[in-house]
N, CA, C, O and the ligand as a Tripos MOL2 file, in Angstrom:
@<TRIPOS>MOLECULE
protein
  237   235    60     0     0
PROTEIN
NO_CHARGES

@<TRIPOS>ATOM
      1 N           0.9030   -1.2540   -0.0160 N.3       1 MET1
      2 CA         -0.0800   -0.0350   -0.0230 C.3       1 MET1
      3 C           0.9000    1.1910    0.0050 C.2       1 MET1
      4 O           1.6940    1.3670    0.9290 O.2       1 MET1
      5 N           0.7850    2.0150   -1.0650 N.am      2 ALA2
      6 CA          1.6230    3.1850   -1.1550 C.3       2 ALA2
      7 C           0.9430    4.3670   -0.4960 C.2       2 ALA2
      8 O           1.5800    5.3320   -0.0720 O.2       2 ALA2
      9 N          -0.2960    4.2620   -0.4280 N.am      3 HIS3
     10 CA         -1.0410    5.4770    0.0720 C.3       3 HIS3
     11 C          -1.0410    5.4640    1.6170 C.2       3 HIS3
     12 O          -1.6800    4.5890    2.2010 O.2       3 HIS3
     13 N          -0.3940    6.3410    2.2580 N.am      4 LYS4
     14 CA         -0.4290    6.4200    3.6830 C.3       4 LYS4
     15 C          -0.5740    7.8610    4.0940 C.2       4 LYS4
     16 O           0.1560    8.7290    3.6160 O.2       4 LYS4
     17 N          -1.5380    8.1260    5.0010 N.am      5 ASN5
     18 CA         -1.6320    9.4300    5.4660 C.3       5 ASN5
     19 C          -0.5890    9.7130    6.6700 C.2       5 ASN5
     20 O          -0.3620    8.8710    7.5390 O.2       5 ASN5
     21 N          -0.0420   10.8550    6.6340 N.am      6 LEU6
     22 CA          0.9780   11.1240    7.6410 C.3       6 LEU6
     23 C           0.2300   11.5970    8.8660 C.2       6 LEU6
     24 O           0.7580   11.5680    9.9780 O.2       6 LEU6
     25 N          -0.9610   12.0180    8.6680 N.am      7 TYR7
     26 CA         -1.6690   12.6200    9.8650 C.3       7 TYR7
     27 C          -3.0440   11.8030   10.0230 C.2       7 TYR7
     28 O          -3.6590   11.2260    9.1260 O.2       7 TYR7
     29 N          -3.3520   11.8890   11.2980 N.am      8 ASP8
     30 CA         -4.7370   11.2280   11.6650 C.3       8 ASP8
     31 C          -5.4250   12.2310   12.5090 C.2       8 ASP8
     32 O          -4.8470   13.0280   13.2470 O.2       8 ASP8
     33 N          -6.6730   12.1310   12.3470 N.am      9 ILE9
     34 CA         -7.5520   12.9930   13.1460 C.3       9 ILE9
     35 C          -8.1310   12.3150   14.2330 C.2       9 ILE9
     36 O          -8.9110   11.3870   14.0190 O.2       9 ILE9
     37 N          -7.7910   12.7300   15.5730 N.am     10 GLN10
     38 CA         -8.4050   12.1320   16.7670 C.3      10 GLN10
     39 C          -9.0260   13.2070   17.5890 C.2      10 GLN10
     40 O          -8.3530   14.1980   17.8740 O.2      10 GLN10
     41 N         -10.2510   13.0890   17.9900 N.am     11 ASP11
     42 CA        -11.0070   14.0460   18.7200 C.3      11 ASP11
     43 C         -10.7120   15.4720   18.2220 C.2      11 ASP11
     44 O         -10.4310   16.3830   19.0020 O.2      11 ASP11
     45 N         -10.7880   15.6240   16.8810 N.am     12 GLY12
     46 CA        -10.6490   16.9500   16.3420 C.3      12 GLY12
     47 C          -9.2390   17.4810   16.2090 C.2      12 GLY12
     48 O          -9.0130   18.5510   15.6450 O.2      12 GLY12
     49 N          -8.3460   16.7620   16.7070 N.am     13 LYS13
     50 CA         -6.8420   17.1850   16.6800 C.3      13 LYS13
     51 C          -6.0750   16.3850   15.6420 C.2      13 LYS13
     52 O          -6.2610   15.1890   15.4190 O.2      13 LYS13
     53 N          -5.2110   17.1520   15.0430 N.am     14 ILE14
     54 CA         -4.2980   16.4780   14.0960 C.3      14 ILE14
     55 C          -3.2080   15.7360   14.8410 C.2      14 ILE14
     56 O          -2.4790   16.3700   15.6040 O.2      14 ILE14
     57 N          -3.0550   14.4690   14.6740 N.am     15 VAL15
     58 CA         -2.0890   13.6410   15.3640 C.3      15 VAL15
     59 C          -1.1420   13.1600   14.2390 C.2      15 VAL15
     60 O          -1.5640   12.6200   13.2170 O.2      15 VAL15
     61 N           0.2390   13.4040   14.5100 N.am     16 ARG16
     62 CA          1.1870   12.9830   13.5560 C.3      16 ARG16
     63 C           1.4820   11.4850   13.7650 C.2      16 ARG16
     64 O           1.7880   11.0800   14.8870 O.2      16 ARG16
     65 N           1.3980   10.6690   12.7290 N.am     17 LYS17
     66 CA          1.5750    9.2950   12.8650 C.3      17 LYS17
     67 C           3.1770    9.0250   12.8920 C.2      17 LYS17
     68 O           3.9930    9.8110   12.4100 O.2      17 LYS17
     69 N           3.4870    7.8730   13.4880 N.am     18 LYS18
     70 CA          4.8070    7.4480   13.4620 C.3      18 LYS18
     71 C           5.2710    7.1090   11.9720 C.2      18 LYS18
     72 O           4.5200    6.5140   11.2000 O.2      18 LYS18
     73 N           6.3430    7.4550   11.6750 N.am     19 ARG19
     74 CA          6.7390    7.2230   10.2690 C.3      19 ARG19
     75 C           7.9220    6.1800   10.2800 C.2      19 ARG19
     76 O           8.7610    6.0690   11.1730 O.2      19 ARG19
     77 N           7.8380    5.4710    9.1730 N.am     20 ASN20
     78 CA          9.0510    4.4400    9.1140 C.3      20 ASN20
     79 C          10.2480    5.1300    8.4250 C.2      20 ASN20
     80 O          10.1470    6.0820    7.6520 O.2      20 ASN20
     81 N          11.3200    4.5640    8.7810 N.am     21 CYS21
     82 CA         12.6420    5.0940    8.2440 C.3      21 CYS21
     83 C          12.5510    4.7170    6.7030 C.2      21 CYS21
     84 O          12.2280    3.5650    6.4130 O.2      21 CYS21
     85 N          12.7990    5.5600    5.7940 N.am     22 PRO22
     86 CA         12.7400    5.3000    4.3670 C.3      22 PRO22
     87 C          13.9250    4.3310    4.0130 C.2      22 PRO22
     88 O          13.8490    3.5270    3.0840 O.2      22 PRO22
     89 N          14.9580    4.4590    4.7730 N.am     23 LYS23
     90 CA         16.1140    3.5080    4.5560 C.3      23 LYS23
     91 C          15.9740    2.0780    5.0990 C.2      23 LYS23
     92 O          16.2710    1.0790    4.4440 O.2      23 LYS23
     93 N          15.4870    2.0670    6.3740 N.am     24 CYS24
     94 CA         15.4750    0.7960    6.9960 C.3      24 CYS24
     95 C          14.1890    0.1090    6.6460 C.2      24 CYS24
     96 O          14.1260   -1.1190    6.6920 O.2      24 CYS24
     97 N          13.0930    0.8930    6.2750 N.am     25 GLY25
     98 CA         11.8250    0.3700    5.9080 C.3      25 GLY25
     99 C          10.9240    0.0350    7.0350 C.2      25 GLY25
    100 O          11.2020    0.4560    8.1580 O.2      25 GLY25
    101 N           9.8920   -0.6700    6.8370 N.am     26 ASP26
    102 CA          8.8870   -0.9510    7.8080 C.3      26 ASP26
    103 C           9.4380   -1.6290    9.0160 C.2      26 ASP26
    104 O          10.3070   -2.5010    8.9790 O.2      26 ASP26
    105 N           8.8850   -1.1760   10.0580 N.am     27 GLY27
    106 CA          9.3690   -1.7220   11.4010 C.3      27 GLY27
    107 C          10.3190   -0.9110   12.1770 C.2      27 GLY27
    108 O          10.4310   -1.0250   13.3970 O.2      27 GLY27
    109 N          11.0270   -0.0610   11.4340 N.am     28 THR28
    110 CA         11.8780    0.9020   12.0330 C.3      28 THR28
    111 C          11.2610    2.3800   11.9500 C.2      28 THR28
    112 O          11.0510    3.0010   10.9080 O.2      28 THR28
    113 N          11.0300    2.7880   13.1670 N.am     29 PHE29
    114 CA         10.3270    4.1030   13.1940 C.3      29 PHE29
    115 C          11.3220    5.2280   13.4320 C.2      29 PHE29
    116 O          12.3720    5.0220   14.0420 O.2      29 PHE29
    117 N          11.0020    6.3660   12.9690 N.am     30 LEU30
    118 CA         11.7630    7.5170   13.2380 C.3      30 LEU30
    119 C          11.4380    8.0840   14.5420 C.2      30 LEU30
    120 O          10.2570    8.2570   14.8400 O.2      30 LEU30
    121 N          12.4260    8.4040   15.3870 N.am     31 ALA31
    122 CA         12.1760    9.0150   16.6590 C.3      31 ALA31
    123 C          11.8800   10.3880   16.4940 C.2      31 ALA31
    124 O          12.6080   11.0900   15.7920 O.2      31 ALA31
    125 N          10.7880   10.8860   17.1270 N.am     32 GLN32
    126 CA         10.2560   12.1360   16.9790 C.3      32 GLN32
    127 C          10.8580   13.1080   17.8920 C.2      32 GLN32
    128 O          10.7490   12.9270   19.1050 O.2      32 GLN32
    129 N          11.4730   14.1050   17.4320 N.am     33 HIS33
    130 CA         12.0350   15.2670   18.2040 C.3      33 HIS33
    131 C          11.2130   16.4890   17.9780 C.2      33 HIS33
    132 O          10.2360   16.4710   17.2290 O.2      33 HIS33
    133 N          11.6300   17.6140   18.6610 N.am     34 LYS34
    134 CA         10.9420   18.8020   18.5390 C.3      34 LYS34
    135 C          10.8510   19.2560   17.0910 C.2      34 LYS34
    136 O           9.7870   19.6230   16.5930 O.2      34 LYS34
    137 N          11.9410   19.2200   16.4690 N.am     35 ASP35
    138 CA         12.0590   19.8210   15.1570 C.3      35 ASP35
    139 C          12.5840   18.9330   14.1320 C.2      35 ASP35
    140 O          12.9190   19.3950   13.0410 O.2      35 ASP35
    141 N          12.6860   17.6230   14.4150 N.am     36 ARG36
    142 CA         13.1230   16.6600   13.4110 C.3      36 ARG36
    143 C          12.8170   15.2640   13.8130 C.2      36 ARG36
    144 O          12.4570   15.0250   14.9660 O.2      36 ARG36
    145 N          12.9360   14.3750   12.9610 N.am     37 GLU37
    146 CA         12.6570   13.0100   13.2340 C.3      37 GLU37
    147 C          13.9230   12.2030   12.7720 C.2      37 GLU37
    148 O          14.4070   12.4450   11.6660 O.2      37 GLU37
    149 N          14.4420   11.2990   13.5510 N.am     38 SER38
    150 CA         15.6230   10.6050   13.1900 C.3      38 SER38
    151 C          15.5390    9.1050   13.3930 C.2      38 SER38
    152 O          14.7730    8.6490   14.2420 O.2      38 SER38
    153 N          16.2840    8.3400   12.6570 N.am     39 CYS39
    154 CA         16.3190    6.9130   12.7120 C.3      39 CYS39
    155 C          17.5350    6.5240   13.7180 C.2      39 CYS39
    156 O          18.6720    6.9530   13.5220 O.2      39 CYS39
    157 N          17.2470    5.7780   14.6780 N.am     40 GLY40
    158 CA         18.2960    5.4330   15.6520 C.3      40 GLY40
    159 C          19.2540    4.3290   14.9590 C.2      40 GLY40
    160 O          20.3740    4.0950   15.4110 O.2      40 GLY40
    161 N          18.7840    3.7410   13.9490 N.am     41 LYS41
    162 CA         19.5180    2.6200   13.3200 C.3      41 LYS41
    163 C          20.5410    3.1550   12.3080 C.2      41 LYS41
    164 O          21.7280    2.8500   12.4220 O.2      41 LYS41
    165 N          20.1040    3.9380   11.3300 N.am     42 CYS42
    166 CA         20.9870    4.4880   10.3920 C.3      42 CYS42
    167 C          21.3150    5.9520   10.4070 C.2      42 CYS42
    168 O          22.0570    6.5030    9.5940 O.2      42 CYS42
    169 N          20.7110    6.5190   11.3820 N.am     43 SER43
    170 CA         20.9840    8.0480   11.6380 C.3      43 SER43
    171 C          20.3680    8.8430   10.6100 C.2      43 SER43
    172 O          20.7800    9.9910   10.4430 O.2      43 SER43
    173 N          19.4280    8.3840    9.8930 N.am     44 TYR44
    174 CA         18.6960    9.1470    8.8880 C.3      44 TYR44
    175 C          17.8610   10.2290    9.7360 C.2      44 TYR44
    176 O          17.1850    9.9300   10.7200 O.2      44 TYR44
    177 N          17.9970   11.4890    9.2360 N.am     45 THR45
    178 CA         17.3530   12.5420    9.9010 C.3      45 THR45
    179 C          16.4440   13.3460    8.9830 C.2      45 THR45
    180 O          16.8930   13.6750    7.8850 O.2      45 THR45
    181 N          15.2280   13.6870    9.3260 N.am     46 GLU46
    182 CA         14.3870   14.5470    8.5690 C.3      46 GLU46
    183 C          13.8990   15.6280    9.4190 C.2      46 GLU46
    184 O          13.3420   15.3920   10.4910 O.2      46 GLU46
    185 N          14.1080   16.9030    8.9350 N.am     47 PHE47
    186 CA         13.6390   18.0040    9.6870 C.3      47 PHE47
    187 C          12.2070   18.2330    9.4160 C.2      47 PHE47
    188 O          11.7570   18.1390    8.2740 O.2      47 PHE47
    189 N          11.4410   18.5480   10.4930 N.am     48 THR48
    190 CA         10.0730   18.6690   10.3610 C.3      48 THR48
    191 C           9.7230   20.1880   10.7980 C.2      48 THR48
    192 O           8.5370   20.5100   10.8750 O.2      48 THR48
    193 N          10.5820   20.9740   11.0400 N.am     49 LYS49
    194 CA         10.4690   22.2720   11.4090 C.3      49 LYS49
    195 C           9.5510   23.0320   10.4500 C.2      49 LYS49
    196 O           9.7560   23.0470    9.2370 O.2      49 LYS49
    197 N           8.5420   23.6570   11.0360 N.am     50 LYS50
    198 CA          7.7810   24.5430   10.0340 C.3      50 LYS50
    199 C           8.4760   25.6320    9.3860 C.2      50 LYS50
    200 O           9.3840   26.2380    9.9550 O.2      50 LYS50
    201 N           8.0850   25.9020    8.2190 N.am     51 GLU51
    202 CA          8.7510   27.0080    7.5550 C.3      51 GLU51
    203 C           8.3760   28.2520    8.0960 C.2      51 GLU51
    204 O           7.1740   28.4900    8.2170 O.2      51 GLU51
    205 N           9.2710   29.1350    8.4630 N.am     52 GLU52
    206 CA          8.9730   30.3290    9.0660 C.3      52 GLU52
    207 C           9.1500   31.4760    7.9650 C.2      52 GLU52
    208 O          10.0490   31.4650    7.1240 O.2      52 GLU52
    209 N           8.2580   32.3790    8.0710 N.am     53 LYS53
    210 CA          8.3830   33.4540    7.0950 C.3      53 LYS53
    211 C           9.4920   34.3000    7.5310 C.2      53 LYS53
    212 O           9.6270   34.5940    8.7180 O.2      53 LYS53
    213 N          10.3540   34.7340    6.5510 N.am     54 PRO54
    214 CA         11.5560   35.6230    6.8680 C.3      54 PRO54
    215 C          11.0390   36.8450    7.3200 C.2      54 PRO54
    216 O          10.0690   37.3690    6.7730 O.2      54 PRO54
    217 N          11.7430   37.4370    8.4820 N.am     55 ALA55
    218 CA         11.2840   38.7030    8.9890 C.3      55 ALA55
    219 C          11.6880   39.8010    7.9740 C.2      55 ALA55
    220 O          12.7320   39.7960    7.3210 O.2      55 ALA55
    221 N          10.7670   40.6920    7.9340 N.am     56 LYS56
    222 CA         11.0530   41.8080    6.9490 C.3      56 LYS56
    223 C          12.1300   42.7270    7.5740 C.2      56 LYS56
    224 O          12.2150   42.9830    8.7750 O.2      56 LYS56
    225 N          12.9690   43.2040    6.5580 N.am     57 PRO57
    226 CA         13.9240   44.1440    7.1280 C.3      57 PRO57
    227 C          13.3130   45.3320    7.7530 C.2      57 PRO57
    228 O          12.2270   45.7080    7.3100 O.2      57 PRO57
    229 N          13.8780   45.9850    8.7420 N.am     58 ALA58
    230 CA         13.2980   47.0220    9.4210 C.3      58 ALA58
    231 C          12.9820   48.2590    8.5890 C.2      58 ALA58
    232 O          12.0420   49.0130    8.8390 O.2      58 ALA58
    233 N          13.8240   48.4050    7.5990 N.am     59 GLU59
    234 CA         13.6680   49.5090    6.7010 C.3      59 GLU59
    235 C          13.7330   49.0990    5.2470 C.2      59 GLU59
    236 O          13.6140   49.9460    4.3610 O.2      59 GLU59
    237 ZN         17.0260    3.8820    9.3390 Zn       60 ZN60
@<TRIPOS>BOND
     1     1     2 1
     2     2     3 1
     3     3     4 2
     4     3     5 am
     5     5     6 1
     6     6     7 1
     7     7     8 2
     8     7     9 am
     9     9    10 1
    10    10    11 1
    11    11    12 2
    12    11    13 am
    13    13    14 1
    14    14    15 1
    15    15    16 2
    16    15    17 am
    17    17    18 1
    18    18    19 1
    19    19    20 2
    20    19    21 am
    21    21    22 1
    22    22    23 1
    23    23    24 2
    24    23    25 am
    25    25    26 1
    26    26    27 1
    27    27    28 2
    28    27    29 am
    29    29    30 1
    30    30    31 1
    31    31    32 2
    32    31    33 am
    33    33    34 1
    34    34    35 1
    35    35    36 2
    36    35    37 am
    37    37    38 1
    38    38    39 1
    39    39    40 2
    40    39    41 am
    41    41    42 1
    42    42    43 1
    43    43    44 2
    44    43    45 am
    45    45    46 1
    46    46    47 1
    47    47    48 2
    48    47    49 am
    49    49    50 1
    50    50    51 1
    51    51    52 2
    52    51    53 am
    53    53    54 1
    54    54    55 1
    55    55    56 2
    56    55    57 am
    57    57    58 1
    58    58    59 1
    59    59    60 2
    60    59    61 am
    61    61    62 1
    62    62    63 1
    63    63    64 2
    64    63    65 am
    65    65    66 1
    66    66    67 1
    67    67    68 2
    68    67    69 am
    69    69    70 1
    70    70    71 1
    71    71    72 2
    72    71    73 am
    73    73    74 1
    74    74    75 1
    75    75    76 2
    76    75    77 am
    77    77    78 1
    78    78    79 1
    79    79    80 2
    80    79    81 am
    81    81    82 1
    82    82    83 1
    83    83    84 2
    84    83    85 am
    85    85    86 1
    86    86    87 1
    87    87    88 2
    88    87    89 am
    89    89    90 1
    90    90    91 1
    91    91    92 2
    92    91    93 am
    93    93    94 1
    94    94    95 1
    95    95    96 2
    96    95    97 am
    97    97    98 1
    98    98    99 1
    99    99   100 2
   100    99   101 am
   101   101   102 1
   102   102   103 1
   103   103   104 2
   104   103   105 am
   105   105   106 1
   106   106   107 1
   107   107   108 2
   108   107   109 am
   109   109   110 1
   110   110   111 1
   111   111   112 2
   112   111   113 am
   113   113   114 1
   114   114   115 1
   115   115   116 2
   116   115   117 am
   117   117   118 1
   118   118   119 1
   119   119   120 2
   120   119   121 am
   121   121   122 1
   122   122   123 1
   123   123   124 2
   124   123   125 am
   125   125   126 1
   126   126   127 1
   127   127   128 2
   128   127   129 am
   129   129   130 1
   130   130   131 1
   131   131   132 2
   132   131   133 am
   133   133   134 1
   134   134   135 1
   135   135   136 2
   136   135   137 am
   137   137   138 1
   138   138   139 1
   139   139   140 2
   140   139   141 am
   141   141   142 1
   142   142   143 1
   143   143   144 2
   144   143   145 am
   145   145   146 1
   146   146   147 1
   147   147   148 2
   148   147   149 am
   149   149   150 1
   150   150   151 1
   151   151   152 2
   152   151   153 am
   153   153   154 1
   154   154   155 1
   155   155   156 2
   156   155   157 am
   157   157   158 1
   158   158   159 1
   159   159   160 2
   160   159   161 am
   161   161   162 1
   162   162   163 1
   163   163   164 2
   164   163   165 am
   165   165   166 1
   166   166   167 1
   167   167   168 2
   168   167   169 am
   169   169   170 1
   170   170   171 1
   171   171   172 2
   172   171   173 am
   173   173   174 1
   174   174   175 1
   175   175   176 2
   176   175   177 am
   177   177   178 1
   178   178   179 1
   179   179   180 2
   180   179   181 am
   181   181   182 1
   182   182   183 1
   183   183   184 2
   184   183   185 am
   185   185   186 1
   186   186   187 1
   187   187   188 2
   188   187   189 am
   189   189   190 1
   190   190   191 1
   191   191   192 2
   192   191   193 am
   193   193   194 1
   194   194   195 1
   195   195   196 2
   196   195   197 am
   197   197   198 1
   198   198   199 1
   199   199   200 2
   200   199   201 am
   201   201   202 1
   202   202   203 1
   203   203   204 2
   204   203   205 am
   205   205   206 1
   206   206   207 1
   207   207   208 2
   208   207   209 am
   209   209   210 1
   210   210   211 1
   211   211   212 2
   212   211   213 am
   213   213   214 1
   214   214   215 1
   215   215   216 2
   216   215   217 am
   217   217   218 1
   218   218   219 1
   219   219   220 2
   220   219   221 am
   221   221   222 1
   222   222   223 1
   223   223   224 2
   224   223   225 am
   225   225   226 1
   226   226   227 1
   227   227   228 2
   228   227   229 am
   229   229   230 1
   230   230   231 1
   231   231   232 2
   232   231   233 am
   233   233   234 1
   234   234   235 1
   235   235   236 2
@<TRIPOS>SUBSTRUCTURE
     1 MET1         2 RESIDUE 1 A MET
     2 ALA2         6 RESIDUE 1 A ALA
     3 HIS3        10 RESIDUE 1 A HIS
     4 LYS4        14 RESIDUE 1 A LYS
     5 ASN5        18 RESIDUE 1 A ASN
     6 LEU6        22 RESIDUE 1 A LEU
     7 TYR7        26 RESIDUE 1 A TYR
     8 ASP8        30 RESIDUE 1 A ASP
     9 ILE9        34 RESIDUE 1 A ILE
    10 GLN10       38 RESIDUE 1 A GLN
    11 ASP11       42 RESIDUE 1 A ASP
    12 GLY12       46 RESIDUE 1 A GLY
    13 LYS13       50 RESIDUE 1 A LYS
    14 ILE14       54 RESIDUE 1 A ILE
    15 VAL15       58 RESIDUE 1 A VAL
    16 ARG16       62 RESIDUE 1 A ARG
    17 LYS17       66 RESIDUE 1 A LYS
    18 LYS18       70 RESIDUE 1 A LYS
    19 ARG19       74 RESIDUE 1 A ARG
    20 ASN20       78 RESIDUE 1 A ASN
    21 CYS21       82 RESIDUE 1 A CYS
    22 PRO22       86 RESIDUE 1 A PRO
    23 LYS23       90 RESIDUE 1 A LYS
    24 CYS24       94 RESIDUE 1 A CYS
    25 GLY25       98 RESIDUE 1 A GLY
    26 ASP26      102 RESIDUE 1 A ASP
    27 GLY27      106 RESIDUE 1 A GLY
    28 THR28      110 RESIDUE 1 A THR
    29 PHE29      114 RESIDUE 1 A PHE
    30 LEU30      118 RESIDUE 1 A LEU
    31 ALA31      122 RESIDUE 1 A ALA
    32 GLN32      126 RESIDUE 1 A GLN
    33 HIS33      130 RESIDUE 1 A HIS
    34 LYS34      134 RESIDUE 1 A LYS
    35 ASP35      138 RESIDUE 1 A ASP
    36 ARG36      142 RESIDUE 1 A ARG
    37 GLU37      146 RESIDUE 1 A GLU
    38 SER38      150 RESIDUE 1 A SER
    39 CYS39      154 RESIDUE 1 A CYS
    40 GLY40      158 RESIDUE 1 A GLY
    41 LYS41      162 RESIDUE 1 A LYS
    42 CYS42      166 RESIDUE 1 A CYS
    43 SER43      170 RESIDUE 1 A SER
    44 TYR44      174 RESIDUE 1 A TYR
    45 THR45      178 RESIDUE 1 A THR
    46 GLU46      182 RESIDUE 1 A GLU
    47 PHE47      186 RESIDUE 1 A PHE
    48 THR48      190 RESIDUE 1 A THR
    49 LYS49      194 RESIDUE 1 A LYS
    50 LYS50      198 RESIDUE 1 A LYS
    51 GLU51      202 RESIDUE 1 A GLU
    52 GLU52      206 RESIDUE 1 A GLU
    53 LYS53      210 RESIDUE 1 A LYS
    54 PRO54      214 RESIDUE 1 A PRO
    55 ALA55      218 RESIDUE 1 A ALA
    56 LYS56      222 RESIDUE 1 A LYS
    57 PRO57      226 RESIDUE 1 A PRO
    58 ALA58      230 RESIDUE 1 A ALA
    59 GLU59      234 RESIDUE 1 A GLU
    60 ZN60       237 GROUP 0 **** ****
């Protein structure tokens, strides 16, 4: 099954699902950190930080 939702809705809240490591495959989940997800097996890291709008210059 190629189609997988990354998010699930529970009680009206968006819940992020655990993701498999793209290198190690099924069964190896990425550890979720504040701004990234990483695989403890192969050290694959994916940043999940939201894009922030660049602050406008003062002048
Ligand atoms: Zn991995």
